Each structure stands twice: as structure tokens, then as C-alpha cells.
ROLUM-909481 format. One line per 3 residues: number of its first residue (from 0); their letters; for each residue x, y, z of C-alpha. Coordinates in steps of 0.02 Angstrom, whole numbers. Layout:
NUM) a) X Y Z ~ ...
end
This chain:
0) mal) 3676 4731 2416 ~ 3516 4725 2503 ~ 3359 4768 2404
3) etv) 3294 4936 2450 ~ 3105 4956 2500 ~ 3006 5025 2356
6) qpg) 2956 5213 2370 ~ 2832 5327 2279 ~ 2920 5449 2172
9) ktr) 3079 5344 2168 ~ 3034 5168 2117 ~ 2960 5144 1939
12) lgw) 2830 5024 1925 ~ 2753 4931 1774 ~ 2588 4849 1763
15) igt) 2526 4719 1630 ~ 2339 4674 1623 ~ 2199 4794 1659
18) gvm) 2051 4682 1675 ~ 1915 4665 1802 ~ 2053 4640 1947
21) gas) 2204 4728 1872 ~ 2132 4895 1841 ~ 2079 4923 2017
24) mcg) 2241 4849 2088 ~ 2353 4955 1978 ~ 2241 5101 2025
27) hll) 2286 5089 2204 ~ 2469 5092 2163 ~ 2444 5252 2067
30) aqg) 2347 5330 2211 ~ 2501 5296 2326 ~ 2602 5415 2211
33) fqv) 2699 5283 2112 ~ 2743 5313 1936 ~ 2672 5171 1824
36) tvy) 2693 5109 1653 ~ 2553 5005 1585 ~ 2516 4880 1447
39) nrt) 2353 4783 1397 ~ 2312 4697 1232 ~ 2162 4816 1224
42) rak) 2220 4997 1253 ~ 2046 5051 1289 ~ 2038 4944 1439
45) aqk) 2185 5048 1519 ~ 2115 5225 1469 ~ 2047 5247 1648
48) lld) 2225 5220 1719 ~ 2303 5325 1586 ~ 2183 5466 1639
51) qga) 2247 5442 1815 ~ 2426 5476 1760 ~ 2492 5309 1707
54) qwa) 2603 5307 1551 ~ 2575 5182 1405 ~ 2693 5061 1331
57) nsp) 2672 4963 1181 ~ 2737 4789 1242 ~ 2775 4702 1399
60) kav) 2961 4713 1357 ~ 2932 4904 1341 ~ 2851 4912 1510
63) aea) 3001 4817 1582 ~ 3127 4933 1501 ~ 3038 5081 1589
66) sdv) 3020 5001 1756 ~ 3107 4937 1914 ~ 2969 4819 1972
69) ifs) 2848 4742 1838 ~ 2671 4671 1896 ~ 2568 4566 1787
72) ivg) 2389 4488 1803 ~ 2324 4408 1644 ~ 2211 4259 1599
75) fph) 2291 4093 1567 ~ 2458 4010 1594 ~ 2502 4029 1409
78) dvr) 2469 4214 1424 ~ 2584 4221 1578 ~ 2725 4122 1467
81) evi) 2706 4247 1323 ~ 2696 4398 1432 ~ 2843 4358 1539
84) lgp) 2957 4238 1444 ~ 2907 4278 1262 ~ 3025 4375 1137
87) egv) 2926 4536 1174 ~ 2902 4482 1354 ~ 2957 4563 1523
90) lag) 3113 4464 1557 ~ 3181 4522 1381 ~ 3162 4700 1444
93) ckp) 3233 4676 1618 ~ 3395 4724 1696 ~ 3486 4647 1835
96) gni) 3398 4688 2003 ~ 3229 4708 1928 ~ 3086 4615 2015
99) ivd) 2945 4530 1907 ~ 2780 4499 2005 ~ 2650 4382 1923
102) mtt) 2485 4394 2009 ~ 2390 4291 1884 ~ 2327 4119 1951
105) sep) 2441 4005 1853 ~ 2534 3846 1856 ~ 2660 3818 2007
108) sla) 2782 3737 1893 ~ 2778 3887 1776 ~ 2811 4004 1922
111) vei) 2967 3896 1967 ~ 3019 3906 1778 ~ 3001 4096 1773
114) aqk) 3102 4115 1932 ~ 3245 4003 1871 ~ 3255 4097 1706
117) ake) 3250 4273 1795 ~ 3387 4217 1914 ~ 3498 4174 1767
120) kgv) 3487 4353 1719 ~ 3504 4431 1894 ~ 3313 4463 1907
123) yai) 3200 4420 2053 ~ 3033 4333 2017 ~ 2883 4322 2129
126) dap) 2720 4228 2108 ~ 2582 4319 2205 ~ 2404 4268 2158
129) vsg) 2265 4346 2257 ~ 2085 4307 2313 ~ 1942 4426 2351
132) gdv) 1870 4455 2177 ~ 1822 4620 2105 ~ 1757 4681 2272
135) gar) 1925 4651 2363 ~ 2022 4728 2211 ~ 1918 4887 2223
138) qgt) 1931 4901 2406 ~ 2114 4854 2425 ~ 2077 4706 2539
141) lsi) 2133 4558 2438 ~ 2223 4413 2509 ~ 2391 4399 2430
144) mig) 2480 4233 2430 ~ 2658 4248 2389 ~ 2803 4133 2332
147) gdk) 2985 4191 2303 ~ 3138 4275 2378 ~ 3104 4339 2553
150) eav) 3207 4494 2520 ~ 3109 4538 2373 ~ 2950 4508 2444
153) eal) 2990 4622 2591 ~ 3049 4758 2483 ~ 2880 4767 2396
156) mpc) 2782 4789 2560 ~ 2713 4964 2519 ~ 2641 4881 2360
159) wea) 2568 4739 2441 ~ 2486 4845 2573 ~ 2412 4955 2442
162) mgk) 2324 4810 2361 ~ 2279 4687 2503 ~ 2235 4662 2678
165) tiv) 2303 4484 2701 ~ 2484 4467 2649 ~ 2570 4305 2672
168) hqg) 2739 4250 2607 ~ 2713 4059 2581 ~ 2883 4005 2535
171) gpg) 2998 3987 2379 ~ 2943 4000 2200 ~ 2779 3917 2166
174) agq) 2727 3920 2337 ~ 2602 4061 2305 ~ 2519 3969 2168
177) htk) 2501 3807 2271 ~ 2413 3912 2405 ~ 2294 3989 2277
180) mvn) 2251 3809 2222 ~ 2210 3775 2403 ~ 2100 3921 2399
183) qil) 2016 3879 2233 ~ 1978 3699 2297 ~ 1887 3771 2456
186) iat) 1787 3887 2342 ~ 1738 3757 2218 ~ 1635 3648 2332
189) nmi) 1575 3789 2437 ~ 1498 3870 2286 ~ 1397 3710 2252
192) gvc) 1334 3721 2427 ~ 1279 3902 2411 ~ 1195 3884 2249
195) eal) 1110 3712 2300 ~ 1052 3789 2463 ~ 979 3943 2379
198) lyg) 891 3829 2255 ~ 818 3725 2391 ~ 758 3879 2485
201) yka) 672 3944 2324 ~ 586 3782 2292 ~ 526 3780 2474
204) gld) 440 3945 2447 ~ 552 4051 2561 ~ 602 4228 2547
207) let) 784 4206 2504 ~ 845 4379 2573 ~ 761 4331 2741
210) vlk) 843 4161 2735 ~ 1016 4241 2716 ~ 990 4343 2872
213) sva) 978 4186 2976 ~ 1112 4073 2891 ~ 1240 4189 2839
216) sga) 1302 4241 3012 ~ 1301 4059 3089 ~ 1412 3904 3056
219) ags) 1353 3894 2876 ~ 1416 4066 2831 ~ 1545 4100 2700
222) wsl) 1633 4242 2599 ~ 1538 4174 2438 ~ 1365 4166 2534
225) snl) 1379 4339 2607 ~ 1448 4419 2441 ~ 1389 4322 2306
228) gpr) 1227 4250 2377 ~ 1126 4426 2364 ~ 1191 4438 2181
231) iiq) 1117 4274 2144 ~ 957 4318 2214 ~ 955 4477 2125
234) nnf) 994 4396 1957 ~ 1171 4489 1944 ~ 1288 4371 1878
237) dpg) 1414 4502 1819 ~ 1595 4432 1841 ~ 1694 4458 1991
240) ffv) 1791 4315 1927 ~ 1752 4230 1764 ~ 1680 4063 1750
243) ehf) 1815 4016 1615 ~ 1959 4072 1730 ~ 1890 3974 1871
246) ikd) 1886 3814 1752 ~ 2067 3849 1714 ~ 2109 3848 1898
249) mgi) 2015 3691 1947 ~ 2102 3605 1794 ~ 2270 3658 1860
252) ala) 2232 3600 2037 ~ 2159 3429 1970 ~ 2333 3409 1864
255) eak) 2436 3446 2021 ~ 2330 3327 2126 ~ 2356 3192 1994
258) rmg) 2533 3224 1997 ~ 2542 3209 2183 ~ 2436 3055 2186
261) lsl) 2285 3135 2268 ~ 2094 3098 2229 ~ 1997 3254 2248
264) pgl) 1822 3192 2193 ~ 1730 3353 2258 ~ 1840 3465 2149
267) ala) 1814 3346 2001 ~ 1629 3361 2025 ~ 1637 3558 2032
270) hql) 1744 3560 1882 ~ 1624 3455 1778 ~ 1476 3570 1831
273) yia) 1568 3728 1777 ~ 1610 3653 1612 ~ 1425 3621 1585
276) lqa) 1384 3806 1639 ~ 1521 3865 1513 ~ 1444 3755 1376
279) qgh) 1272 3838 1412 ~ 1350 4008 1368 ~ 1410 4074 1537
282) grd) 1603 4067 1524 ~ 1611 4256 1538 ~ 1487 4269 1683
285) gth) 1539 4270 1867 ~ 1568 4104 1956 ~ 1408 4118 2054
288) ale) 1318 4088 1893 ~ 1328 3909 1943 ~ 1153 3937 2004
291) lal) 1095 3940 1822 ~ 1152 3764 1778 ~ 1105 3687 1942
294) arl) 926 3765 1926 ~ 923 3693 1743 ~ 952 3519 1809
297) sgi) 792 3531 1900 ~ 693 3614 1754 ~ 692 3788 1841
300) dwk) 728 3949 1746 ~ 815 4039 1876 ~ 820 4210 1791
303) nrk) 629 4208 1758 ~ 574 4131 1931 ~ 419 4209 2014
end
């Protein structure tokens, strides 16, 4: 029997993980009229969603028991494993025909494992990591990279469209996660370029906001330069995406590259620079805080520059 397209007022959704990204993403689904049951390790972080009409559950398993489709976006692969495959996890509460959607950036091999174990229970499992940061999550303009059963992916189109602008089914289980690794590799070395360029501009005595007007719209332009460059200049290092999570992502990509026999020296350099940034106490800052570590290499106190 073909899967029916999800519908507000009919399809019950579950949501696990209400952090920087998840709270906004879930909020878009609530705004579309979907009934949503939520769980987060810290209930206070879900309060805004509860105020918007979401229902609370005391465990991922309880979320699944109350839902037809269950979304998760948590921190690390070990969190994904616990939330989905643990004794109180989502799969333990699922019924045949349910759909599990993990939107965490995680290991491709874990996505395949989840899909296999879900299939044994008659459940669909989709990996759908996203890109676009806190801004994209708030505005509903994320890029969603999807791996899994085509029929299940298509049935969820109203949900994808509520959260994202670029929605691409990349292939079978794990394909979404592999695509996100491509995304993170692109960002890693680009961020070095953004931070080094602004550091150079500062040392040369230029007005950095004026510099951005010239370079952001040309061949050197990038999402990171246009969206995070102004934050760097303003000393706003609040996280759109945590440094510690980016380190995790680069570690996954390097492990996958090693498995495939690939040498990625640029990614390895970025990984080491971000580890240094974390060691300096910036693991919970945004990825653009790399500026602070690079400035420190040249003896510059970026936050207190004149």
C-alpha cells in the first residue's frame, strides 16, 4: 500500500531535539497546523514550542508511541544511537508504517544501520541533515540533503517544504549524510579563507565593512562571508552552529575519507585549527569564532582591536 502524503490535522508528528536549529524547525511544522509531540533532555528548552501548542513526552520512545512520523536533531552520533536505537529510543516505540527522520549530521554508516534495523520492524528510516545554520532554520530556508526510501521521502514533502528551500533526495540510506560531509568539507576551508582575509584587511588598516561591500558580491563571495563576516567584524560569535559540533563533523568526514583511501589535507588543517579554537575555550561559540584563534597566532586580540 502506497504511503499517504502527510497532512496537518491528520498526521501526528514527533520531534526530538529543541536546540539552536531544532526549535525553529519544529516551530515551522507547528505553524503549518501539525500536531507535534516533543522531547528534549532539558524540558525548559522546549517550553516555547509547548507554548505554541506542542505536547510533551518523557522519552523518545514515548514520542514515537504518540506519532506517525518522528524527527530528531541532536548533537553527536552517540546521541543519535541512544535516541533512536536505545531501549527507550524511537524505534522501540514505533509501529509498522512509521517513519523515522534523523536530521542530525551523523555517521553515514549509522544511518545505514538505523535503516536496516527499522526495516526489520516495518518502519521507514530517513537521514536528512541540513545546512543553513540558525538563520536558515528560523527563516525556513534550509538545504535538506536526504537519503532513504523514495516513497517515504515524497510522502513527507509538506514537512520538507515547511523547513527548507532546497530539498534534494540524494539516494538510499546514508546518502544524505555523505552529501552533508561534502557540504562540511566545503565550509571548513572556506571559513579559513574568510577569517584570514578579514585578519589581513584589519592589519592593512582597512575598514572591514567597506571591504565587504567590494568582495562579497564578486568571485570571492560565499554564504559564510556574507552571513558570518559581519558577525566577525561586530565581535558577535554567538552560535549558528557550534564549534564542537563542527569538529565532530570534520572528524566523521576525515574518517570516511580514510576508509575510502582519500587524502584531504585542507580538511585536516581546518580540523586541527578548530581543535585549537576549542582548546582556547570556544567550543560552544559559532564556527566563525575561528577568527579568534587565527588572530591569536599573529598576536592580535581580535575582540579588543581598535
